[in-house]
C-alpha positions in Angstrom: 102.1 60.0 149.2 105.4 57.5 149.1 107.9 57.2 151.9 110.4 59.3 149.6 108.2 62.3 149.5 107.5 62.0 153.4 111.3 62.0 153.7 111.7 65.0 151.4 109.1 67.0 153.0 110.5 66.1 156.5 113.9 67.2 155.7 112.8 70.3 153.6 110.6 71.7 156.5 113.4 71.1 159.0 115.8 73.0 157.1 113.7 75.9 156.5 113.4 76.0 160.4 117.2 75.5 160.8 118.2 78.0 158.1 115.8 80.5 159.7 117.2 80.1 163.0 120.7 80.8 161.6 119.9 84.2 161.2 117.8 85.0 164.2 118.3 82.4 167.2 120.5 83.5 170.0 121.3 80.0 170.7 122.5 79.1 167.2 124.6 82.4 167.2 126.0 81.3 170.5 126.7 77.7 168.9 128.5 79.0 166.1 130.9 81.1 168.6 131.3 77.9 170.4 132.3 76.0 167.1 134.6 79.1 166.2 132.9 79.6 163.0 130.9 82.7 163.7 131.7 84.0 160.1 130.0 80.9 158.6 126.6 81.2 160.4 124.7 83.3 157.8 126.3 81.3 154.8 125.3 78.0 156.5 121.7 79.4 157.2 121.4 80.5 153.4 122.9 77.0 152.2 120.2 75.4 154.5 117.2 77.3 153.1 118.6 77.0 149.5 118.8 73.1 150.3 115.2 73.0 151.8 113.7 75.0 149.0 115.4 72.8 146.5 114.2 69.6 148.0 110.5 70.9 147.9 110.8 72.5 144.4 112.7 69.3 143.1 110.1 67.1 144.3 107.5 68.4 142.2 109.3 69.9 139.1 112.8 68.7 138.6 114.5 65.5 139.8 118.1 67.3 139.0 117.4 69.9 141.5 116.1 67.4 144.0 119.3 65.4 143.6 121.5 68.4 144.0 119.6 69.7 147.0 119.8 66.3 148.8 123.5 66.1 147.9 124.2 69.5 149.2 122.6 69.1 152.5 124.2 65.9 153.0 127.6 67.4 152.4 126.6 70.4 154.8 125.4 68.1 157.5 128.5 65.9 157.1 130.7 69.0 157.6 128.5 70.0 160.7 129.1 66.3 162.2 132.8 66.5 161.4 133.0 69.9 163.4 131.2 68.4 166.2 133.5 65.7 166.4 136.5 68.0 166.2 135.2 69.9 169.1 134.3 66.8 171.0 130.8 67.0 171.5 128.9 64.1 172.8 127.1 61.6 170.6 123.7 63.1 171.6 124.9 66.6 170.5 126.3 65.2 167.5 123.6 62.8 166.3 121.3 65.5 164.9 124.0 66.4 162.1 124.7 62.7 161.6 121.0 61.8 161.4 120.3 64.6 158.8 123.3 63.8 156.6 122.2 60.2 156.5 118.7 61.3 155.7 119.5 63.3 152.8 122.1 60.8 151.6 119.0 58.3 151.4 117.0 61.0 149.6 119.9 61.5 147.2 120.5 58.0 146.4 116.5 57.1 146.2 116.3 60.0 143.8 119.2 58.9 141.6 118.0 55.2 141.6 114.3 56.5 140.8 114.8 59.1 138.1 118.4 58.4 136.4 
């Protein structure tokens, strides 16, 4: 298993967890209220689950799906990071969204360089 596969599996499993929690976690429900984005919570969870499964399916079946999933998760997490900056969260609170944005950008770039 190469490093790209490890990164894809890490991100994919993490986003299955995050996406699922968008629907059921009381903490996440309260966080979306704090962001003043309650109406986007379920959409965010759905997009995270789509991205997660896109990464895992794309890894084994289709590089275009992998590239689209990683790019979509990058944009979603970049948006999350911007929201955190706007509400003036600390660096520690903002870092996970930034870290996952960078991780998925790396996956997208590496996928593009490898397969296209």
